[in-house]
C-alpha positions as CSV (number, residue, x, y, z in Angstrom):
1,M,-14.3,21.3,1.1
2,T,-16.3,20.2,4.4
3,E,-14.4,19.1,7.2
4,R,-15.1,15.5,8.6
5,T,-16.2,14.4,12.0
6,L,-13.8,12.5,14.0
7,T,-14.9,10.1,16.4
8,A,-14.0,10.7,20.1
9,K,-11.3,8.0,20.0
10,Q,-9.6,9.6,16.7
11,Q,-9.8,12.9,18.7
12,L,-8.1,11.7,21.6
13,F,-5.4,10.0,19.7
14,L,-4.4,13.2,18.0
15,E,-4.5,15.0,21.4
16,A,-2.5,12.1,22.8
17,L,-0.3,12.1,19.9
18,V,1.1,15.6,20.7
19,S,1.2,15.5,24.1
20,E,4.2,15.2,26.4
21,E,3.2,11.8,27.4
22,A,3.2,10.4,23.6
23,M,5.8,12.9,22.5
24,G,5.0,11.7,19.0
25,D,4.7,8.2,19.5
26,L,1.8,6.5,17.4
27,R,1.6,3.3,19.4
28,T,1.7,5.1,23.0
29,A,-0.8,7.7,21.5
30,M,-3.0,4.4,20.3
31,N,-2.9,3.1,23.7
32,I,-3.8,6.2,25.4
33,A,-6.8,6.8,23.1
34,G,-8.0,3.1,23.7
35,Y,-7.0,1.5,20.5
36,S,-7.0,-2.5,20.6
37,S,-3.3,-3.7,20.7
38,T,-4.1,-5.7,17.8
39,T,-5.0,-2.5,15.4
40,K,-2.0,-1.5,13.2
41,A,-0.4,1.7,13.5
42,I,-0.2,2.0,10.0
43,D,-4.1,1.8,9.3
44,V,-4.5,4.7,11.9
45,A,-1.9,6.8,10.4
46,R,-3.7,6.4,7.1
47,Q,-7.1,7.0,8.3
48,L,-5.7,10.6,10.0
49,R,-3.0,11.5,7.8
50,K,-4.4,15.0,7.4
51,E,-5.1,15.6,10.8
52,I,-1.6,14.2,11.8
53,R,0.1,16.2,9.3
54,E,-1.7,19.4,10.7
55,A,-0.9,18.6,14.2
56,A,2.7,18.2,13.2
57,E,2.7,21.6,11.5
58,T,1.1,23.3,14.2
59,L,3.8,22.0,16.6
60,L,6.6,23.1,14.2
61,A,5.0,26.6,13.8
62,M,4.9,26.8,17.7
63,Y,8.6,25.8,18.2
64,S,10.5,26.8,15.5
65,P,11.4,30.1,16.6
66,K,12.8,28.6,20.0
67,A,14.3,26.0,18.2
68,V,16.1,28.5,16.1
69,L,17.3,30.6,18.7
70,S,18.5,27.9,20.7
71,L,20.9,26.6,17.7
72,T,22.2,29.9,17.0
73,G,22.5,30.4,20.7
74,V,25.0,27.2,20.9
75,L,26.7,28.0,17.4
76,D,27.4,31.4,18.9
77,D,28.7,30.1,21.9
78,P,29.4,26.3,22.2
79,S,30.1,26.4,25.9
80,S,26.5,27.6,26.7
81,L,24.5,25.7,29.4
82,G,23.0,23.0,27.9
83,A,25.2,22.3,25.0
84,R,27.1,19.0,24.4
85,N,29.8,18.0,22.4
Protein backbone atom coordinates (compact mmCIF):
# COMPACT_ATOMS: atom_id res chain seq x y z
CA MET A 1 0.00 0.00 0.00
CA THR A 2 1.38 3.40 -0.94
CA GLU A 3 1.47 6.19 1.55
CA ARG A 4 -0.41 9.28 0.47
CA THR A 5 1.12 12.72 0.44
CA LEU A 6 -0.38 15.20 2.87
CA THR A 7 -0.71 18.89 2.17
CA ALA A 8 1.31 21.31 4.26
CA LYS A 9 -1.90 22.33 6.06
CA GLN A 10 -2.80 18.71 6.85
CA GLN A 11 0.70 18.03 8.18
CA LEU A 12 0.62 21.18 10.30
CA PHE A 13 -2.80 20.13 11.64
CA LEU A 14 -1.49 16.71 12.69
CA GLU A 15 1.54 18.25 14.40
CA ALA A 16 -0.66 20.81 16.15
CA LEU A 17 -3.16 18.17 17.23
CA VAL A 18 -0.59 16.42 19.43
CA SER A 19 1.07 19.63 20.61
CA GLU A 20 0.80 21.05 24.11
CA GLU A 21 -1.14 23.98 22.67
CA ALA A 22 -4.00 21.95 21.14
CA MET A 23 -3.74 18.92 23.44
CA GLY A 24 -5.84 16.81 21.09
CA ASP A 25 -8.55 19.39 20.44
CA LEU A 26 -9.44 19.24 16.73
CA ARG A 27 -10.78 22.79 16.44
CA THR A 28 -7.72 24.29 18.14
CA ALA A 29 -5.41 22.27 15.87
CA MET A 30 -7.43 23.37 12.84
CA ASN A 31 -7.05 27.02 13.87
CA ILE A 32 -3.30 26.60 14.33
CA ALA A 33 -3.02 24.96 10.91
CA GLY A 34 -4.95 27.77 9.24
CA TYR A 35 -8.22 26.05 8.40
CA SER A 36 -11.20 28.32 7.87
CA SER A 37 -13.57 28.70 10.81
CA THR A 38 -16.31 27.41 8.50
CA THR A 39 -14.48 24.12 7.86
CA LYS A 40 -16.20 21.35 9.78
CA ALA A 41 -14.02 19.37 12.18
CA ILE A 42 -15.78 16.17 11.13
CA ASP A 43 -14.65 16.72 7.53
CA VAL A 44 -11.01 17.11 8.56
CA ALA A 45 -11.28 14.10 10.87
CA ARG A 46 -12.73 11.97 8.09
CA GLN A 47 -10.00 13.00 5.65
CA LEU A 48 -7.22 12.32 8.17
CA ARG A 49 -8.78 9.46 10.13
CA LYS A 50 -5.86 7.08 9.59
CA GLU A 51 -3.20 9.67 10.40
CA ILE A 52 -5.07 10.89 13.51
CA ARG A 53 -5.35 7.31 14.74
CA GLU A 54 -1.64 6.71 14.14
CA ALA A 55 -0.72 9.89 16.04
CA ALA A 56 -2.93 8.85 18.97
CA GLU A 57 -1.43 5.35 18.99
CA THR A 58 2.07 6.83 19.06
CA LEU A 59 1.19 9.06 22.02
CA LEU A 60 -0.38 6.11 23.80
CA ALA A 61 2.77 4.06 23.27
CA MET A 62 4.93 6.92 24.53
CA TYR A 63 2.99 7.71 27.69
CA SER A 64 1.40 4.40 28.71
CA PRO A 65 4.32 3.21 30.84
CA LYS A 66 4.46 6.51 32.74
CA ALA A 67 0.68 6.51 33.25
CA VAL A 68 0.67 2.94 34.52
CA LEU A 69 3.51 3.60 36.95
CA SER A 70 1.82 6.76 38.21
CA LEU A 71 -1.46 4.95 38.74
CA THR A 72 0.12 2.05 40.56
CA GLY A 73 2.08 4.49 42.70
CA VAL A 74 -1.14 6.20 43.79
CA LEU A 75 -2.79 2.84 44.41
CA ASP A 76 0.13 1.76 46.57
CA ASP A 77 0.29 5.09 48.43
CA PRO A 78 -2.87 7.22 48.11
CA SER A 79 -1.22 10.02 50.09
CA SER A 80 1.59 10.37 47.55
CA LEU A 81 2.42 13.80 46.16
CA GLY A 82 -0.14 14.89 43.58
CA ALA A 83 -2.79 12.35 44.52
CA ARG A 84 -6.17 13.85 45.24
CA ASN A 85 -9.36 12.42 46.66
